[in-house]
C-alpha angles and dihedrals in degrees: 000000000000114000123214118256125242112268100173138357136188137176108242094179138356090282108023128083119195108209127192113200130208090257089059094251116138123210135176115224119199112208094194095104090053092057089074088071114080095225090062094050093105088065088071087076106084095213092052092044090055094048097080127127131203117259111244110267094026093273095138149308121291132198099170141325092296104037124062140128122215127230088246093057092046092048099041097044101029119105124223110241110250104222142029087246088060090053093050096048094110134048118258093242093066124089138049124284121210133240114245111293116262111206091195093070119097117232122253112258101249102272115347118261087247091055092050092048093240095116 
């Protein structure tokens, strides 16, 4: 199954990312479980957590060379917000907007082996 790419993302709290996908679906992704892994420890700092960018082509969200989350992870483990109020909890000028999609890029492989602790 092909998963939709990330179109837009914003931090709606110090632990939750709201992600809009190319198919117009919106999901909230809670990073709390990732914080148990040492490589994700910098995400505990709210300023660093909010400093992400979108990977070119919509293949994920990137903080630095070592920390990223793929579109598959965001899609598969994200939760659809329950109410319209949830969807309107941030102002429209927040978030990160992508560069034009490049179909030649290969998708990130879920979370990297390093992120999963299997390296």
